[in-house]
ROTOR-829447 format. One record per residue: x, y, z of N, C-alpha, C in turn; residue in three letters; residue number from 1. Coordinates in nm, 3 decimals. Layout:
<pts>
(pt (X Y Z) (X Y Z) (X Y Z) "ALA" NUM)
...
</pts>
This chain:
<pts>
(pt (0.075 -0.119 -0.005) (-0.002 -0.007 0.000) (0.083 0.125 0.006) "UNK" 1)
(pt (0.218 0.110 0.047) (0.302 0.230 0.056) (0.327 0.286 -0.082) "UNK" 2)
(pt (0.309 0.422 -0.086) (0.350 0.494 -0.205) (0.232 0.511 -0.306) "UNK" 3)
(pt (0.115 0.463 -0.279) (0.014 0.472 -0.386) (-0.023 0.607 -0.411) "UNK" 4)
(pt (-0.006 0.695 -0.307) (-0.058 0.835 -0.332) (0.034 0.920 -0.413) "UNK" 5)
(pt (0.153 0.871 -0.438) (0.254 0.945 -0.514) (0.215 0.956 -0.667) "UNK" 6)
(pt (0.131 0.866 -0.713) (0.097 0.860 -0.854) (-0.014 0.962 -0.888) "UNK" 7)
(pt (-0.089 1.012 -0.777) (-0.196 1.095 -0.814) (-0.140 1.234 -0.845) "UNK" 8)
(pt (-0.225 1.304 -0.943) (-0.191 1.432 -0.979) (-0.223 1.539 -0.878) "UNK" 9)
(pt (-0.154 1.648 -0.876) (-0.188 1.754 -0.793) (-0.329 1.806 -0.820) "UNK" 10)
(pt (-0.403 1.838 -0.712) (-0.547 1.877 -0.738) (-0.552 2.016 -0.804) "UNK" 11)
(pt (-0.641 2.035 -0.894) (-0.663 2.165 -0.950) (-0.760 2.253 -0.874) "UNK" 12)
(pt (-0.852 2.178 -0.805) (-0.953 2.254 -0.732) (-0.952 2.203 -0.581) "UNK" 13)
(pt (-0.947 2.290 -0.491) (-0.948 2.259 -0.347) (-1.088 2.258 -0.298) "UNK" 14)
(pt (-1.129 2.138 -0.243) (-1.268 2.133 -0.194) (-1.279 2.104 -0.037) "UNK" 15)
(pt (-1.164 2.135 0.025) (-1.161 2.121 0.170) (-1.057 2.218 0.232) "UNK" 16)
(pt (-1.058 2.240 0.361) (-0.953 2.320 0.421) (-0.902 2.246 0.552) "UNK" 17)
(pt (-0.851 2.323 0.646) (-0.799 2.267 0.768) (-0.893 2.262 0.883) "UNK" 18)
(pt (-1.033 2.280 0.857) (-1.131 2.274 0.961) (-1.130 2.151 1.040) "UNK" 19)
(pt (-1.104 2.032 0.992) (-1.097 1.912 1.071) (-0.974 1.903 1.158) "UNK" 20)
(pt (-0.861 1.973 1.116) (-0.747 1.976 1.201) (-0.770 2.065 1.322) "UNK" 21)
(pt (-0.833 2.170 1.303) (-0.874 2.261 1.408) (-0.752 2.341 1.467) "UNK" 22)
(pt (-0.642 2.279 1.509) (-0.534 2.341 1.580) (-0.411 2.342 1.503) "UNK" 23)
(pt (-0.353 2.460 1.477) (-0.221 2.476 1.425) (-0.120 2.488 1.548) "UNK" 24)
(pt (-0.047 2.389 1.572) (0.031 2.387 1.696) (0.178 2.420 1.682) "UNK" 25)
(pt (0.228 2.468 1.567) (0.367 2.515 1.547) (0.365 2.636 1.456) "UNK" 26)
(pt (0.388 2.757 1.524) (0.390 2.877 1.437) (0.470 2.976 1.511) "UNK" 27)
(pt (0.505 3.078 1.431) (0.594 3.195 1.482) (0.522 3.318 1.463) "UNK" 28)
(pt (0.399 3.325 1.518) (0.310 3.443 1.489) (0.328 3.550 1.603) "UNK" 29)
(pt (0.394 3.530 1.705) (0.415 3.629 1.803) (0.503 3.737 1.755) "UNK" 30)
(pt (0.472 3.862 1.784) (0.543 3.976 1.720) (0.682 4.004 1.785) "UNK" 31)
(pt (0.779 4.004 1.709) (0.911 4.067 1.752) (1.002 3.990 1.842) "UNK" 32)
(pt (0.982 3.860 1.853) (1.071 3.781 1.944) (1.150 3.677 1.876) "UNK" 33)
(pt (1.134 3.648 1.755) (1.218 3.550 1.672) (1.214 3.586 1.528) "UNK" 34)
(pt (1.234 3.485 1.438) (1.245 3.506 1.298) (1.101 3.502 1.233) "UNK" 35)
(pt (0.997 3.510 1.304) (0.870 3.510 1.248) (0.816 3.653 1.234) "UNK" 36)
(pt (0.687 3.674 1.269) (0.625 3.808 1.262) (0.704 3.910 1.342) "UNK" 37)
(pt (0.729 4.017 1.286) (0.811 4.123 1.351) (0.726 4.232 1.414) "UNK" 38)
(pt (0.601 4.254 1.373) (0.512 4.351 1.435) (0.377 4.286 1.451) "UNK" 39)
(pt (0.287 4.350 1.547) (0.156 4.301 1.568) (0.075 4.298 1.433) "UNK" 40)
(pt (0.101 4.396 1.347) (0.034 4.401 1.222) (0.070 4.270 1.129) "UNK" 41)
(pt (0.194 4.239 1.123) (0.233 4.118 1.060) (0.175 3.994 1.119) "UNK" 42)
(pt (0.166 3.991 1.252) (0.105 3.877 1.326) (-0.046 3.864 1.284) "UNK" 43)
(pt (-0.117 3.976 1.275) (-0.260 3.976 1.242) (-0.275 3.930 1.087) "UNK" 44)
(pt (-0.189 3.972 0.999) (-0.197 3.927 0.866) (-0.177 3.777 0.843) "UNK" 45)
(pt (-0.093 3.720 0.932) (-0.074 3.580 0.920) (-0.193 3.493 0.981) "UNK" 46)
(pt (-0.234 3.546 1.090) (-0.351 3.485 1.155) (-0.472 3.488 1.072) "UNK" 47)
(pt (-0.498 3.607 1.007) (-0.612 3.614 0.906) (-0.606 3.499 0.804) "UNK" 48)
(pt (-0.483 3.480 0.749) (-0.465 3.377 0.645) (-0.487 3.245 0.698) "UNK" 49)
(pt (-0.447 3.209 0.825) (-0.468 3.082 0.888) (-0.619 3.057 0.918) "UNK" 50)
(pt (-0.687 3.162 0.966) (-0.829 3.156 0.988) (-0.911 3.125 0.858) "UNK" 51)
(pt (-0.876 3.189 0.751) (-0.927 3.171 0.624) (-0.924 3.026 0.581) "UNK" 52)
(pt (-0.829 2.955 0.626) (-0.809 2.820 0.585) (-0.860 2.718 0.685) "UNK" 53)
(pt (-0.945 2.774 0.782) (-1.022 2.686 0.864) (-0.958 2.661 1.004) "UNK" 54)
(pt (-0.846 2.719 1.036) (-0.784 2.696 1.169) (-0.861 2.766 1.282) "UNK" 55)
(pt (-0.890 2.698 1.386) (-0.967 2.747 1.494) (-0.892 2.788 1.615) "UNK" 56)
(pt (-0.772 2.734 1.626) (-0.679 2.767 1.748) (-0.537 2.764 1.688) "UNK" 57)
(pt (-0.461 2.865 1.747) (-0.315 2.873 1.704) (-0.236 2.863 1.830) "UNK" 58)
(pt (-0.139 2.780 1.826) (-0.040 2.769 1.936) (0.083 2.822 1.889) "UNK" 59)
(pt (0.118 2.944 1.935) (0.248 3.008 1.888) (0.368 2.944 1.966) "UNK" 60)
(pt (0.476 2.921 1.882) (0.592 2.837 1.945) (0.710 2.905 1.891) "UNK" 61)
(pt (0.741 3.024 1.963) (0.867 3.097 1.927) (0.990 3.018 1.959) "UNK" 62)
(pt (1.098 3.044 1.892) (1.221 2.967 1.917) (1.279 3.004 2.060) "UNK" 63)
(pt (1.339 2.904 2.125) (1.413 2.923 2.242) (1.556 2.867 2.202) "UNK" 64)
(pt (1.652 2.953 2.179) (1.791 2.911 2.132) (1.894 2.985 2.204) "UNK" 65)
(pt (1.986 2.923 2.264) (2.079 2.988 2.352) (2.166 3.097 2.269) "UNK" 66)
(pt (2.194 3.072 2.149) (2.280 3.158 2.068) (2.212 3.265 1.990) "UNK" 67)
(pt (2.079 3.251 1.972) (2.010 3.339 1.883) (1.887 3.403 1.947) "UNK" 68)
(pt (1.792 3.319 2.005) (1.670 3.369 2.059) (1.660 3.321 2.195) "UNK" 69)
(pt (1.699 3.411 2.279) (1.714 3.381 2.421) (1.570 3.407 2.491) "UNK" 70)
(pt (1.466 3.351 2.435) (1.340 3.372 2.495) (1.316 3.306 2.620) "UNK" 71)
(pt (1.226 3.371 2.705) (1.193 3.305 2.836) (1.035 3.306 2.847) "UNK" 72)
(pt (0.984 3.246 2.947) (0.839 3.252 2.974) (0.793 3.396 2.968) "UNK" 73)
(pt (0.878 3.483 3.025) (0.838 3.627 3.034) (0.827 3.698 2.903) "UNK" 74)
(pt (0.933 3.681 2.815) (0.927 3.744 2.682) (0.825 3.681 2.598) "UNK" 75)
(pt (0.798 3.555 2.606) (0.691 3.487 2.523) (0.552 3.526 2.566) "UNK" 76)
(pt (0.529 3.532 2.697) (0.402 3.560 2.749) (0.367 3.712 2.730) "UNK" 77)
(pt (0.478 3.798 2.735) (0.463 3.934 2.702) (0.421 3.963 2.562) "UNK" 78)
(pt (0.486 3.893 2.465) (0.440 3.905 2.328) (0.308 3.846 2.301) "UNK" 79)
(pt (0.274 3.742 2.375) (0.137 3.688 2.355) (0.030 3.791 2.405) "UNK" 80)
(pt (0.060 3.863 2.509) (-0.039 3.967 2.561) (-0.055 4.082 2.457) "UNK" 81)
(pt (0.059 4.126 2.393) (0.058 4.223 2.288) (-0.029 4.182 2.175) "UNK" 82)
(pt (-0.013 4.060 2.134) (-0.094 4.002 2.022) (-0.240 3.991 2.060) "UNK" 83)
(pt (-0.268 3.946 2.179) (-0.413 3.936 2.227) (-0.476 4.066 2.222) "UNK" 84)
(pt (-0.410 4.171 2.264) (-0.456 4.312 2.269) (-0.488 4.356 2.136) "UNK" 85)
(pt (-0.393 4.323 2.039) (-0.422 4.357 1.892) (-0.535 4.288 1.835) "UNK" 86)
(pt (-0.552 4.161 1.862) (-0.669 4.075 1.820) (-0.798 4.139 1.870) "UNK" 87)
(pt (-0.799 4.177 1.997) (-0.924 4.237 2.054) (-0.957 4.364 1.992) "UNK" 88)
(pt (-0.853 4.452 1.964) (-0.865 4.577 1.903) (-0.928 4.553 1.759) "UNK" 89)
(pt (-0.886 4.453 1.689) (-0.931 4.427 1.552) (-1.065 4.346 1.552) "UNK" 90)
(pt (-1.113 4.310 1.669) (-1.237 4.226 1.678) (-1.217 4.094 1.608) "UNK" 91)
(pt (-1.110 4.031 1.626) (-1.075 3.905 1.564) (-1.084 3.789 1.674) "UNK" 92)
(pt (-1.183 3.699 1.652) (-1.202 3.603 1.755) (-1.146 3.467 1.718) "UNK" 93)
(pt (-1.031 3.440 1.785) (-0.963 3.313 1.771) (-0.881 3.282 1.894) "UNK" 94)
(pt (-0.863 3.156 1.924) (-0.795 3.123 2.045) (-0.639 3.118 2.000) "UNK" 95)
(pt (-0.563 3.194 2.079) (-0.419 3.187 2.059) (-0.347 3.163 2.194) "UNK" 96)
(pt (-0.268 3.060 2.195) (-0.190 3.032 2.318) (-0.043 3.024 2.278) "UNK" 97)
(pt (0.042 3.017 2.382) (0.189 3.018 2.353) (0.254 2.900 2.422) "UNK" 98)
(pt (0.348 2.829 2.351) (0.437 2.739 2.407) (0.581 2.781 2.348) "UNK" 99)
(pt (0.659 2.685 2.300) (0.786 2.726 2.238) (0.838 2.615 2.155) "UNK" 100)
(pt (0.925 2.648 2.061) (1.004 2.541 2.001) (1.139 2.549 2.056) "UNK" 101)
(pt (1.174 2.444 2.143) (1.297 2.443 2.210) (1.411 2.383 2.120) "UNK" 102)
(pt (1.517 2.456 2.112) (1.631 2.404 2.031) (1.714 2.306 2.114) "UNK" 103)
(pt (1.726 2.187 2.059) (1.804 2.078 2.141) (1.956 2.107 2.138) "UNK" 104)
(pt (1.994 2.211 2.215) (2.121 2.256 2.223) (2.183 2.225 2.362) "UNK" 105)
(pt (2.294 2.269 2.396) (2.351 2.235 2.520) (2.285 2.287 2.640) "UNK" 106)
(pt (2.182 2.362 2.630) (2.107 2.423 2.744) (1.975 2.341 2.758) "UNK" 107)
(pt (1.941 2.261 2.668) (1.803 2.198 2.666) (1.782 2.106 2.784) "UNK" 108)
(pt (1.878 2.014 2.808) (1.872 1.921 2.921) (1.852 1.993 3.049) "UNK" 109)
(pt (1.927 2.104 3.069) (1.912 2.190 3.198) (1.780 2.235 3.205) "UNK" 110)
(pt (1.714 2.291 3.094) (1.588 2.339 3.095) (1.487 2.235 3.145) "UNK" 111)
(pt (1.503 2.119 3.097) (1.417 2.003 3.146) (1.442 1.990 3.288) "UNK" 112)
(pt (1.567 1.982 3.335) (1.587 1.955 3.479) (1.530 2.065 3.566) "UNK" 113)
(pt (1.540 2.189 3.511) (1.498 2.307 3.587) (1.341 2.322 3.581) "UNK" 114)
(pt (1.276 2.250 3.498) (1.134 2.270 3.473) (1.097 2.405 3.408) "UNK" 115)
(pt (1.194 2.455 3.316) (1.174 2.585 3.241) (1.137 2.551 3.101) "UNK" 116)
(pt (1.034 2.476 3.080) (0.988 2.442 2.945) (0.859 2.515 2.916) "UNK" 117)
(pt (0.833 2.559 2.798) (0.702 2.611 2.768) (0.624 2.501 2.697) "UNK" 118)
(pt (0.515 2.457 2.768) (0.448 2.333 2.722) (0.309 2.376 2.662) "UNK" 119)
(pt (0.256 2.277 2.582) (0.122 2.290 2.527) (0.029 2.200 2.629) "UNK" 120)
(pt (-0.101 2.216 2.590) (-0.205 2.137 2.663) (-0.155 1.987 2.664) "UNK" 121)
(pt (-0.178 1.929 2.776) (-0.140 1.786 2.789) (0.012 1.764 2.815) "UNK" 122)
(pt (0.076 1.872 2.838) (0.226 1.858 2.877) (0.306 1.820 2.758) "UNK" 123)
(pt (0.264 1.853 2.642) (0.334 1.830 2.514) (0.451 1.930 2.512) "UNK" 124)
(pt (0.577 1.881 2.473) (0.696 1.976 2.454) (0.748 1.963 2.319) "UNK" 125)
(pt (0.750 2.079 2.242) (0.801 2.080 2.107) (0.954 2.111 2.111) "UNK" 126)
(pt (1.028 2.034 2.035) (1.167 2.056 2.026) (1.224 2.038 1.885) "UNK" 127)
(pt (1.329 2.103 1.845) (1.391 2.080 1.723) (1.533 2.039 1.731) "UNK" 128)
(pt (1.594 1.965 1.628) (1.733 1.944 1.619) (1.802 2.048 1.536) "UNK" 129)
(pt (1.929 2.048 1.538) (2.010 2.113 1.445) (1.977 2.056 1.300) "UNK" 130)
(pt (2.003 2.140 1.201) (1.996 2.091 1.061) (2.123 2.028 1.014) "UNK" 131)
(pt (2.221 2.022 1.098) (2.352 1.970 1.059) (2.370 1.828 1.116) "UNK" 132)
(pt (2.347 1.810 1.239) (2.359 1.675 1.308) (2.281 1.661 1.421) "UNK" 133)
(pt (2.254 1.542 1.462) (2.172 1.496 1.577) (2.248 1.500 1.699) "UNK" 134)
(pt (2.197 1.566 1.811) (2.264 1.560 1.937) (2.291 1.416 1.987) "UNK" 135)
(pt (2.403 1.405 2.066) (2.439 1.266 2.103) (2.356 1.212 2.217) "UNK" 136)
(pt (2.283 1.301 2.292) (2.224 1.259 2.415) (2.067 1.258 2.405) "UNK" 137)
(pt (2.026 1.230 2.277) (1.880 1.237 2.255) (1.799 1.146 2.339) "UNK" 138)
(pt (1.829 1.014 2.329) (1.752 0.913 2.397) (1.745 0.934 2.556) "UNK" 139)
(pt (1.864 0.961 2.618) (1.850 0.986 2.761) (1.766 1.105 2.802) "UNK" 140)
(pt (1.773 1.216 2.718) (1.691 1.329 2.747) (1.543 1.304 2.720) "UNK" 141)
(pt (1.513 1.230 2.620) (1.372 1.191 2.587) (1.321 1.106 2.701) "UNK" 142)
(pt (1.403 1.016 2.757) (1.358 0.930 2.860) (1.332 1.017 2.990) "UNK" 143)
(pt (1.422 1.111 3.017) (1.401 1.206 3.123) (1.271 1.289 3.104) "UNK" 144)
(pt (1.245 1.338 2.992) (1.121 1.406 2.972) (0.998 1.320 2.996) "UNK" 145)
(pt (1.000 1.198 2.950) (0.889 1.111 2.979) (0.872 1.069 3.126) "UNK" 146)
(pt (0.987 1.049 3.192) (0.988 1.029 3.346) (0.931 1.135 3.418) "UNK" 147)
(pt (0.943 1.268 3.365) (0.893 1.380 3.432) (0.745 1.413 3.391) "UNK" 148)
(pt (0.690 1.335 3.312) (0.550 1.349 3.268) (0.534 1.437 3.143) "UNK" 149)
(pt (0.634 1.469 3.077) (0.620 1.554 2.954) (0.606 1.451 2.838) "UNK" 150)
(pt (0.549 1.511 2.722) (0.518 1.435 2.607) (0.606 1.501 2.484) "UNK" 151)
(pt (0.712 1.447 2.451) (0.796 1.512 2.356) (0.745 1.508 2.218) "UNK" 152)
(pt (0.771 1.623 2.139) (0.735 1.627 2.004) (0.853 1.675 1.932) "UNK" 153)
(pt (0.891 1.600 1.827) (1.002 1.649 1.737) (0.948 1.732 1.619) "UNK" 154)
(pt (0.993 1.859 1.603) (0.943 1.936 1.498) (1.001 1.899 1.364) "UNK" 155)
(pt (0.926 1.919 1.260) (0.965 1.897 1.117) (1.074 1.791 1.101) "UNK" 156)
(pt (1.061 1.665 1.120) (1.164 1.562 1.104) (1.211 1.554 0.966) "UNK" 157)
(pt (1.116 1.577 0.872) (1.146 1.573 0.730) (1.261 1.665 0.679) "UNK" 158)
(pt (1.290 1.764 0.768) (1.392 1.859 0.730) (1.529 1.832 0.784) "UNK" 159)
(pt (1.556 1.715 0.836) (1.687 1.683 0.885) (1.750 1.586 0.794) "UNK" 160)
(pt (1.843 1.639 0.704) (1.887 1.556 0.593) (1.970 1.444 0.634) "UNK" 161)
(pt (2.031 1.448 0.746) (2.128 1.345 0.800) (2.050 1.229 0.860) "UNK" 162)
(pt (1.915 1.232 0.872) (1.847 1.136 0.946) (1.777 1.040 0.846) "UNK" 163)
(pt (1.764 0.918 0.887) (1.693 0.813 0.798) (1.577 0.761 0.872) "UNK" 164)
(pt (1.499 0.679 0.794) (1.369 0.627 0.836) (1.386 0.559 0.963) "UNK" 165)
(pt (1.480 0.470 0.970) (1.489 0.378 1.090) (1.520 0.462 1.217) "UNK" 166)
(pt (1.591 0.579 1.200) (1.618 0.660 1.315) (1.489 0.725 1.370) "UNK" 167)
(pt (1.401 0.760 1.287) (1.270 0.820 1.319) (1.180 0.700 1.385) "UNK" 168)
(pt (1.193 0.589 1.322) (1.116 0.476 1.386) (1.160 0.459 1.532) "UNK" 169)
(pt (1.296 0.460 1.561) (1.342 0.447 1.689) (1.298 0.546 1.783) "UNK" 170)
(pt (1.303 0.673 1.738) (1.251 0.793 1.814) (1.104 0.765 1.857) "UNK" 171)
(pt (1.025 0.718 1.754) (0.887 0.711 1.774) (0.855 0.600 1.875) "UNK" 172)
(pt (0.937 0.485 1.867) (0.924 0.384 1.962) (0.957 0.425 2.101) "UNK" 173)
(pt (1.044 0.519 2.116) (1.079 0.569 2.241) (0.972 0.672 2.293) "UNK" 174)
(pt (0.884 0.688 2.223) (0.762 0.785 2.267) (0.772 0.933 2.229) "UNK" 175)
(pt (0.849 0.954 2.120) (0.859 1.088 2.061) (0.760 1.099 1.947) "UNK" 176)
(pt (0.664 1.193 1.964) (0.568 1.223 1.846) (0.646 1.300 1.743) "UNK" 177)
(pt (0.598 1.292 1.617) (0.659 1.357 1.514) (0.564 1.456 1.451) "UNK" 178)
(pt (0.614 1.586 1.432) (0.524 1.684 1.375) (0.577 1.725 1.233) "UNK" 179)
(pt (0.497 1.708 1.135) (0.534 1.740 0.998) (0.493 1.885 0.959) "UNK" 180)
(pt (0.573 1.956 0.889) (0.528 2.077 0.833) (0.454 2.050 0.699) "UNK" 181)
(pt (0.337 2.091 0.691) (0.252 2.060 0.574) (0.309 2.104 0.444) "UNK" 182)
(pt (0.372 2.227 0.453) (0.428 2.285 0.336) (0.542 2.208 0.275) "UNK" 183)
(pt (0.595 2.113 0.354) (0.700 2.024 0.298) (0.646 1.943 0.180) "UNK" 184)
(pt (0.517 1.913 0.192) (0.466 1.834 0.085) (0.450 1.902 -0.055) "UNK" 185)
(pt (0.460 2.031 -0.049) (0.467 2.107 -0.172) (0.604 2.113 -0.237) "UNK" 186)
(pt (0.708 2.069 -0.168) (0.845 2.087 -0.219) (0.908 2.215 -0.173) "UNK" 187)
(pt (0.842 2.287 -0.071) (0.888 2.417 -0.034) (1.024 2.407 0.015) "UNK" 188)
(pt (1.064 2.302 0.086) (1.197 2.291 0.141) (1.290 2.203 0.058) "UNK" 189)
(pt (1.240 2.173 -0.063) (1.318 2.092 -0.147) (1.264 1.946 -0.171) "UNK" 190)
(pt (1.320 1.883 -0.269) (1.269 1.747 -0.306) (1.297 1.642 -0.202) "UNK" 191)
(pt (1.408 1.643 -0.133) (1.442 1.544 -0.026) (1.351 1.558 0.093) "UNK" 192)
(pt (1.326 1.677 0.121) (1.231 1.693 0.247) (1.089 1.643 0.208) "UNK" 193)
(pt (1.052 1.674 0.084) (0.922 1.629 0.041) (0.915 1.484 0.040) "UNK" 194)
(pt (1.027 1.413 -0.008) (1.024 1.274 -0.023) (1.028 1.211 0.128) "UNK" 195)
(pt (1.092 1.259 0.220) (1.094 1.212 0.360) (0.958 1.234 0.414) "UNK" 196)
(pt (0.899 1.344 0.388) (0.762 1.364 0.444) (0.665 1.271 0.401) "UNK" 197)
(pt (0.670 1.229 0.269) (0.584 1.128 0.222) (0.609 0.991 0.277) "UNK" 198)
(pt (0.744 0.962 0.294) (0.780 0.839 0.360) (0.742 0.817 0.497) "UNK" 199)
(pt (0.746 0.926 0.578) (0.696 0.925 0.710) (0.552 0.897 0.722) "UNK" 200)
(pt (0.480 0.967 0.626) (0.334 0.936 0.617) (0.298 0.790 0.582) "UNK" 201)
(pt (0.373 0.743 0.479) (0.354 0.606 0.440) (0.373 0.503 0.549) "UNK" 202)
(pt (0.471 0.543 0.639) (0.500 0.451 0.747) (0.425 0.484 0.883) "UNK" 203)
(pt (0.326 0.562 0.867) (0.239 0.595 0.984) (0.309 0.652 1.106) "UNK" 204)
(pt (0.409 0.740 1.074) (0.491 0.799 1.182) (0.463 0.937 1.214) "UNK" 205)
(pt (0.371 1.005 1.146) (0.336 1.151 1.175) (0.214 1.154 1.264) "UNK" 206)
(pt (0.244 1.232 1.376) (0.146 1.241 1.483) (0.068 1.382 1.469) "UNK" 207)
(pt (0.142 1.478 1.442) (0.092 1.617 1.431) (0.135 1.681 1.298) "UNK" 208)
(pt (0.051 1.767 1.244) (0.088 1.850 1.137) (0.074 1.994 1.170) "UNK" 209)
(pt (0.149 2.087 1.105) (0.129 2.225 1.139) (0.193 2.313 1.019) "UNK" 210)
(pt (0.180 2.441 1.042) (0.226 2.538 0.939) (0.365 2.576 0.951) "UNK" 211)
(pt (0.415 2.579 1.072) (0.550 2.647 1.105) (0.552 2.781 1.046) "UNK" 212)
(pt (0.443 2.848 1.057) (0.423 2.981 0.990) (0.517 3.092 1.041) "UNK" 213)
(pt (0.591 3.150 0.948) (0.675 3.258 0.982) (0.643 3.386 0.910) "UNK" 214)
(pt (0.593 3.371 0.779) (0.561 3.492 0.695) (0.465 3.460 0.587) "UNK" 215)
(pt (0.428 3.558 0.502) (0.325 3.534 0.407) (0.348 3.438 0.304) "UNK" 216)
(pt (0.481 3.405 0.280) (0.515 3.307 0.186) (0.473 3.168 0.237) "UNK" 217)
(pt (0.494 3.150 0.352) (0.449 3.028 0.435) (0.292 3.017 0.420) "UNK" 218)
(pt (0.222 3.129 0.435) (0.079 3.128 0.425) (0.031 3.075 0.295) "UNK" 219)
(pt (0.097 3.127 0.188) (0.065 3.087 0.048) (0.092 2.936 0.033) "UNK" 220)
(pt (0.207 2.898 0.080) (0.243 2.748 0.078) (0.147 2.665 0.157) "UNK" 221)
(pt (0.099 2.717 0.266) (-0.005 2.642 0.345) (-0.123 2.611 0.268) "UNK" 222)
(pt (-0.169 2.726 0.198) (-0.290 2.696 0.115) (-0.258 2.606 0.001) "UNK" 223)
(pt (-0.140 2.615 -0.072) (-0.104 2.521 -0.176) (-0.090 2.379 -0.125) "UNK" 224)
(pt (-0.069 2.357 -0.001) (-0.050 2.214 0.053) (-0.188 2.139 0.034) "UNK" 225)
(pt (-0.292 2.225 0.034) (-0.418 2.151 0.030) (-0.445 2.086 -0.113) "UNK" 226)
(pt (-0.364 2.112 -0.198) (-0.362 2.051 -0.335) (-0.293 1.922 -0.337) "UNK" 227)
(pt (-0.215 1.888 -0.239) (-0.140 1.769 -0.232) (-0.223 1.649 -0.184) "UNK" 228)
(pt (-0.221 1.535 -0.256) (-0.292 1.414 -0.224) (-0.249 1.369 -0.085) "UNK" 229)
(pt (-0.131 1.379 -0.052) (-0.085 1.331 0.083) (-0.144 1.415 0.191) "UNK" 230)
(pt (-0.167 1.544 0.165) (-0.237 1.624 0.273) (-0.392 1.589 0.290) "UNK" 231)
(pt (-0.452 1.544 0.182) (-0.583 1.490 0.197) (-0.586 1.366 0.280) "UNK" 232)
(pt (-0.489 1.279 0.256) (-0.471 1.157 0.331) (-0.462 1.177 0.478) "UNK" 233)
(pt (-0.371 1.284 0.517) (-0.332 1.316 0.647) (-0.470 1.358 0.717) "UNK" 234)
(pt (-0.546 1.454 0.646) (-0.667 1.519 0.703) (-0.786 1.419 0.723) "UNK" 235)
(pt (-0.797 1.321 0.641) (-0.918 1.241 0.633) (-0.898 1.093 0.657) "UNK" 236)
(pt (-0.775 1.045 0.653) (-0.753 0.901 0.668) (-0.645 0.873 0.774) "UNK" 237)
(pt (-0.615 0.965 0.855) (-0.495 0.950 0.936) (-0.533 0.981 1.080) "UNK" 238)
(pt (-0.478 0.908 1.185) (-0.509 0.941 1.326) (-0.426 1.054 1.377) "UNK" 239)
(pt (-0.433 1.180 1.324) (-0.361 1.290 1.375) (-0.411 1.329 1.520) "UNK" 240)
(pt (-0.323 1.390 1.594) (-0.347 1.422 1.735) (-0.372 1.574 1.754) "UNK" 241)
(pt (-0.378 1.650 1.647) (-0.392 1.802 1.667) (-0.510 1.838 1.746) "UNK" 242)
(pt (-0.622 1.766 1.719) (-0.752 1.810 1.801) (-0.738 1.785 1.950) "UNK" 243)
(pt (-0.642 1.700 1.999) (-0.620 1.684 2.138) (-0.572 1.812 2.204) "UNK" 244)
(pt (-0.524 1.905 2.130) (-0.468 2.035 2.178) (-0.571 2.145 2.182) "UNK" 245)
(pt (-0.703 2.110 2.142) (-0.806 2.209 2.129) (-0.852 2.256 2.266) "UNK" 246)
</pts>
């Protein structure tokens, strides 16, 4: 059965949206604290695009990276309050919450030990790897997260070119959920990322999907993702967990 969706042509007409998904759980729509939206106005523009595609709730996940974006609960919640005030001013009714996309750098394990993680509903913790190599202590830290009651989610696994399918199967077996960027299915990040995204879907390894929204180019790609047969498979034939975060 694997790979049968690869032969279908890209849809010319979109007849569905992300309404069944309900929750976009990985985005960078908080203003001015990472490489996503820089102003409240930019945040609103992105959110309007997401709402137009059927999203009912947005979980903003700004970067926490020791070398670039030294965000804390205070900076993240401060930006969230600014965004909420702007949404109220514009009479835009949507649920927006904040967690974080934690970079698995040399400070990540200490954040786990110190309880300084920004989590989603259900104690889910989103983290990302370097795009160059995998950290050596992944499994011990994953086990520590689980022992402490957290539910780890690896962001956009299809974008790590050094990782192979068996490595993702191992992480999944250890209890790590995998979150796919839907725009990877359009080839936005290149052919190899698209191929791995499809392979992960074929092997039933994808638990969450999301936009990883940073800017309007991502918004357009998110809309174009709906033309991909694999996206339809994910939305209607796949046990995604996004709605657990509603």
